[in-house]
C-alpha positions as CSV (number, residue, x, y, z in Angstrom):
1,X,113.6,90.5,87.6
2,X,110.3,92.3,86.7
3,X,110.6,94.6,89.7
4,X,114.3,95.4,88.8
5,X,113.2,96.2,85.2
6,X,110.3,98.3,86.5
7,X,112.7,100.1,88.9
8,X,115.2,100.8,86.1
9,X,112.4,102.0,83.8
10,X,111.2,104.3,86.6
11,X,114.7,105.7,87.1
12,X,115.1,106.2,83.3
13,X,111.7,108.1,83.2
14,X,112.8,110.3,86.1
15,X,116.2,110.9,84.5
16,X,114.5,111.8,81.2
17,X,112.2,114.2,83.1
18,X,115.2,115.9,84.7
19,X,117.1,116.1,81.4
20,X,114.0,117.7,79.7
21,X,113.6,120.2,82.5
22,X,117.3,121.1,82.4
23,X,117.1,121.6,78.6
24,X,114.0,123.9,79.0
25,X,112.5,122.3,76.8
26,X,91.0,99.7,74.3
27,X,87.9,99.3,75.5
28,X,86.8,102.7,76.6
29,X,83.3,101.6,77.5
30,X,84.6,99.6,80.4
31,X,85.8,102.7,82.2
32,X,83.4,104.8,84.3
33,X,82.1,107.7,82.3
34,X,84.0,111.0,82.6
35,X,82.5,114.0,84.4
36,X,81.2,116.6,81.9
37,X,83.5,119.6,81.7
38,X,84.5,122.3,79.3
39,X,87.9,122.6,77.6
40,X,89.4,124.6,80.4
41,X,90.5,122.4,83.3
42,X,90.6,125.1,85.9
43,X,89.5,128.7,85.7
44,X,91.5,131.8,86.4
45,X,90.7,134.9,88.4
46,X,91.8,136.3,91.7
47,X,91.0,133.2,93.8
48,X,90.7,130.5,91.2
49,X,93.3,127.9,90.1
50,X,95.4,128.8,87.0
51,X,93.7,128.4,83.6
52,X,94.8,125.1,82.1
53,X,94.0,124.1,78.5
54,X,95.1,120.8,77.1
55,X,95.7,119.4,73.6
56,X,92.9,117.1,72.7
57,X,92.8,114.2,73.3
58,X,94.2,114.2,76.7
59,X,95.3,110.6,76.4
60,X,94.4,107.1,77.2
61,X,96.0,103.7,77.1
62,X,96.0,102.6,73.5
63,X,96.1,99.1,72.0
64,X,95.4,97.5,75.4
65,X,92.7,94.9,76.0
66,X,92.7,94.8,79.8
67,X,94.6,97.8,81.3
68,X,92.3,100.7,80.7
69,X,93.0,104.3,81.6
70,X,92.2,107.9,80.7
71,X,92.6,111.3,82.2
72,X,89.6,113.1,83.6
73,X,89.6,116.8,84.5
74,X,89.5,117.7,88.2
75,X,88.4,121.4,88.0
76,X,89.8,122.5,91.3
77,X,92.9,120.2,91.2
78,X,94.0,119.9,87.6
79,X,93.5,116.3,86.6
80,X,93.2,112.6,87.7
81,X,93.7,109.3,86.0
82,X,91.0,106.7,86.0
83,X,92.6,103.2,85.7
84,X,91.5,99.6,86.0
85,X,92.2,96.1,84.7
86,X,88.9,94.8,83.4
87,X,89.8,91.2,84.3
88,X,89.8,92.2,88.0
89,X,86.8,94.6,88.1
90,X,85.2,97.7,86.7
91,X,85.9,100.1,89.5
92,X,88.7,102.7,89.4
93,X,91.8,101.1,90.8
94,X,90.8,97.4,90.3
95,X,94.0,95.5,89.4
96,X,96.2,98.6,89.4
97,X,99.3,99.0,91.4
98,X,99.6,102.7,90.8
99,X,99.9,105.7,88.5
100,X,103.0,107.9,88.0
101,X,102.5,111.4,86.8
102,X,105.2,113.8,85.6
103,X,104.9,117.4,84.5
104,X,107.9,118.8,82.6
105,X,108.3,122.4,81.7
106,X,110.7,125.3,81.8
107,X,112.7,124.7,85.0
108,X,110.1,122.2,86.3
109,X,110.2,118.4,86.8
110,X,107.3,117.6,89.0
111,X,106.5,113.9,89.7
112,X,103.8,112.2,91.8
113,X,103.1,108.5,92.3
114,X,99.6,107.5,93.4
115,X,99.0,104.0,94.7
116,X,95.3,104.2,95.5
117,X,92.3,105.4,93.6
118,X,91.4,108.1,93.0
119,X,94.7,108.7,91.2
120,X,95.1,112.4,91.6
121,X,98.0,114.4,90.2
122,X,98.5,116.3,93.4
123,X,97.5,113.4,95.7
124,X,94.2,113.2,97.6
125,X,91.8,110.6,98.6
126,X,88.8,112.8,97.9
127,X,86.7,111.8,94.9
128,X,87.1,115.2,93.3
129,X,90.9,115.2,94.1
130,X,90.6,118.1,96.5
131,X,92.2,121.4,95.5
132,X,95.3,122.6,93.8
133,X,98.0,123.1,96.4
134,X,99.1,126.6,97.6
135,X,102.0,128.0,99.5
136,X,101.8,130.2,102.6
137,X,101.3,133.3,100.4
138,X,98.3,131.7,98.7
139,X,100.1,131.1,95.4
140,X,99.3,128.0,93.5
141,X,102.2,125.4,93.5
142,X,103.2,122.3,91.6
143,X,102.4,119.9,94.5
144,X,102.5,120.6,98.2
145,X,105.7,122.5,98.9
146,X,106.6,122.7,95.2
147,X,107.5,125.7,93.0
148,X,105.0,128.4,92.2
149,X,103.0,127.8,89.0
150,X,104.1,130.0,86.2
151,X,102.5,130.7,82.8
152,X,103.8,128.5,80.1
153,X,103.6,125.2,78.2
154,X,104.1,121.9,80.1
155,X,104.2,118.3,79.0
156,X,102.2,115.8,81.2
157,X,103.3,112.2,81.3
158,X,101.0,109.5,82.7
159,X,102.1,105.9,83.4
160,X,99.8,103.2,84.7
161,X,101.1,100.0,86.4
162,X,98.9,96.9,86.6
163,X,99.2,93.8,88.8
164,X,99.4,91.6,85.7
165,X,100.4,91.9,82.0
166,X,97.8,93.1,79.5
167,X,96.6,90.2,77.2
168,X,97.1,92.3,74.0
169,X,100.5,94.0,74.7
170,X,102.1,91.6,77.2
171,X,103.1,94.6,79.3
172,X,102.0,95.3,82.8
173,X,102.0,99.1,82.1
174,X,100.8,101.6,79.6
175,X,101.7,105.3,79.2
176,X,101.0,108.4,77.2
177,X,101.6,112.1,77.3
178,X,100.0,115.4,76.2
179,X,100.7,119.1,76.4
180,X,98.9,121.7,78.5
181,X,99.0,125.5,78.4
182,X,98.9,127.1,81.8
183,X,98.0,130.8,82.5
184,X,98.7,131.8,86.0
185,X,96.8,134.7,87.4
186,X,99.5,135.2,90.1
């Protein structure tokens, strides 16, 4: 029953992402400390990833006692989620089934599900999440084989799935969203 509800919720989230694209339109101390960065996620220039600025705060699980998560910047690869269940352990991924990312913008509905830490928005098993994907012409893309990144406003949705319900909320997941401004140098 729980898996069926999770599947239906996932389908609803994907459906909402597609509709939005078509319209155009806790205990933080238990988490590992974020890497120090500036407000810009990735720098522009001829050979640099697109400039990405986000609304502060980027987001975190709120009102949860055990399912802890936040977004960290990955300068060469946009972002990653750090997620754990503090009843299971204090390392990234402890007690977490996976993280679903969605980016919605004008004519874009990008999604990525990561089941292993590090939870990187473009997928990668490298600690720094690797690099932002490019196409054969060297243009930055929304995921491997995805559309070319265009300048504009995008909404980022992050959903964390744990192996057991949180003791404060009773839910086995938490989610949040935030906006980013992308300036593509392409």
